[in-house]
C-alpha positions in Angstrom: 0.0 0.0 0.1 1.5 3.5 -1.0 0.9 6.1 1.3 1.4 9.8 0.3 2.6 12.4 2.7 3.3 15.9 2.6 3.5 17.7 -0.6 3.0 14.4 -2.6 -0.3 13.9 -0.7 -1.4 17.7 -1.3 -0.5 17.3 -4.9 -2.7 14.3 -5.6 -5.4 15.8 -3.6 -5.3 19.0 -5.8 -5.2 16.5 -8.8 -8.6 14.8 -7.7 -10.5 18.0 -7.2 -9.3 19.6 -10.4 -10.3 16.5 -12.3 -13.8 16.5 -10.3 -14.3 20.1 -11.0 -13.5 19.8 -14.7 -15.9 16.8 -14.9 -19.1 18.5 -13.4 -21.5 21.2 -14.3 -24.0 23.1 -12.1 -26.9 23.7 -13.9 -29.0 26.7 -12.0 -32.9 26.3 -11.5 -33.7 28.6 -14.3 -31.3 26.8 -16.6 -31.1 23.5 -18.6 -27.9 22.2 -20.8 -27.0 19.9 -23.7 -24.3 17.9 -23.4 -22.1 17.8 -26.6 -20.3 14.3 -26.5 -17.8 12.3 -28.7 -19.1 9.1 -27.2 -22.5 9.6 -28.7 -23.2 8.9 -32.5 -25.1 12.2 -33.0 -22.7 14.1 -31.2 -24.8 14.9 -28.1 -26.5 13.3 -25.3 -30.1 12.7 -25.8 -30.8 13.9 -21.9 -30.9 17.1 -21.2 -29.3 18.5 -18.1 -31.3 19.3 -15.3 -30.7 21.6 -12.2 -28.3 20.5 -9.7 -24.6 19.3 -10.2 -24.3 17.1 -13.4 -21.5 14.5 -14.4 -19.4 14.8 -17.9 -17.1 12.4 -19.1 -13.8 13.7 -20.3 -14.2 15.3 -23.4 -17.6 16.7 -23.2 -18.9 19.9 -22.9 -22.0 21.2 -21.8 -23.8 24.0 -23.4 -26.3 26.0 -20.9 -29.5 28.0 -22.0 -31.6 30.1 -19.7 -34.9 28.7 -19.7 -36.3 32.1 -17.9 -38.7 34.4 -19.9 -36.9 36.7 -22.4 -38.1 40.0 -24.1 -37.8 41.0 -27.6 -38.8 44.7 -28.0 -38.8 47.1 -31.1 -38.1 50.8 -30.8 -37.2 53.8 -32.8 -34.6 55.3 -30.8 -30.9 56.4 -31.5 -29.3 53.2 -30.6 -31.9 50.8 -31.7 -33.5 51.2 -35.2 -35.8 48.2 -35.0 -39.1 49.4 -35.5 -41.5 47.2 -37.9 -42.2 49.0 -41.0 -45.8 47.5 -42.1 -47.9 48.5 -45.5 -51.7 48.3 -44.2 -54.2 47.5 -46.5 -54.7 50.2 -48.9 -50.9 50.6 -49.6 -50.6 53.3 -46.4 -46.9 52.8 -44.5 -46.8 52.3 -41.0 -44.2 52.1 -38.3 -45.1 49.8 -35.4 -43.1 48.8 -32.2 -43.7 45.7 -30.3 -42.9 44.0 -27.4 -43.0 40.0 -27.0 -42.1 37.9 -23.7 -41.0 34.3 -24.3 -38.8 31.5 -23.3 -37.4 28.2 -24.5 -39.9 25.1 -24.0 -37.5 23.2 -21.6 -38.9 20.0 -22.8 -37.8 20.7 -26.3 -34.6 22.1 -25.7 -32.6 19.6 -27.5 -34.7 20.2 -30.6 -34.2 23.9 -30.5 -30.4 23.4 -30.0 -29.8 21.1 -32.9 -31.7 23.3 -35.3 -30.6 26.7 -33.7 -28.0 26.4 -31.1 -27.6 30.0 -29.8 -28.8 31.6 -32.8 -32.3 31.3 -32.0 -33.0 35.0 -30.8 -31.7 36.5 -34.2 -32.4 33.5 -36.5 -35.8 32.7 -35.1 -37.6 34.9 -32.8 -36.7 38.2 -34.3 -38.1 37.4 -37.9 -40.7 35.5 -36.7 -42.3 38.5 -34.5 -41.3 40.8 -37.5 -43.1 38.8 -40.2 -46.1 37.9 -38.2 -47.0 41.2 -37.3 -46.6 42.4 -40.8 -48.6 39.8 -42.1 -51.5 40.4 -39.7 -51.4 44.0 -40.0 -51.4 43.8 -43.8 -55.0 42.7 -44.0 -56.2 45.9 -42.1 -56.5 49.6 -43.2 -54.3 52.2 -41.1 -57.4 53.6 -39.1 -58.7 49.8 -38.4 -55.1 48.9 -37.0 -55.5 52.0 -34.5 -59.0 51.3 -33.8 -58.8 47.8 -33.4 -55.4 47.3 -31.6 -56.4 45.0 -28.7 -57.9 42.5 -31.2 -54.9 42.5 -33.4 -52.7 42.2 -30.4 -54.9 39.1 -29.7 -54.7 37.9 -33.7 -51.0 38.4 -33.8 -50.5 36.5 -30.4 -52.4 33.6 -31.7 -50.6 33.1 -34.7 -47.0 33.9 -33.4 -47.8 31.8 -30.2 -48.5 28.8 -32.8 -45.4 29.5 -34.7 -43.1 29.5 -31.5 -44.7 26.3 -30.3 -43.7 24.5 -33.5 -40.2 26.0 -33.3 -39.8 24.8 -29.5 -40.6 28.1 -27.7 -43.2 29.5 -25.4 -45.0 32.8 -25.9 -46.3 34.4 -22.8 -47.2 38.0 -23.9 -47.5 40.2 -27.3 -47.9 43.9 -27.3 -48.1 46.5 -30.1 -46.5 49.1 -28.0 -46.6 52.2 -30.5 -48.0 52.9 -34.0 -46.9 55.8 -36.4 
């Protein structure tokens, strides 16, 4: 039996602690993780990481996603020229600001990761919100859009909610915050 004493024992203990630290990942309550693994045929584990300490094998890497609600807002200020340009029925040009609250569906995280990785905000959320808003508003005149604002918010919310669900996201809220 080998007994390690003094400096050699301390070095061995630090080595073991370093290996343990590198082979674990902590997932917060508002997070989930996908494990990229060279041991799996698809390149990733099929089970997502849940809150708490999770073990990784050597060579694996965890990609952590927040499942907390996120906001997407458009505005026409000096820093953020993202107002949505919509053409109302009759050809009138309108500028619309919107706000949407959404989150990743934790049960569909792996599907979202496979399709989008961390590009889902710019590649999926932004185009869906902008395109659906334009599409719904194009069926109404400028006056109808101003008068039926609450009804149109509901119509956009319904259409967008379905698109989000088909793309592994959950839509909680949609509001038209400004019309020009």
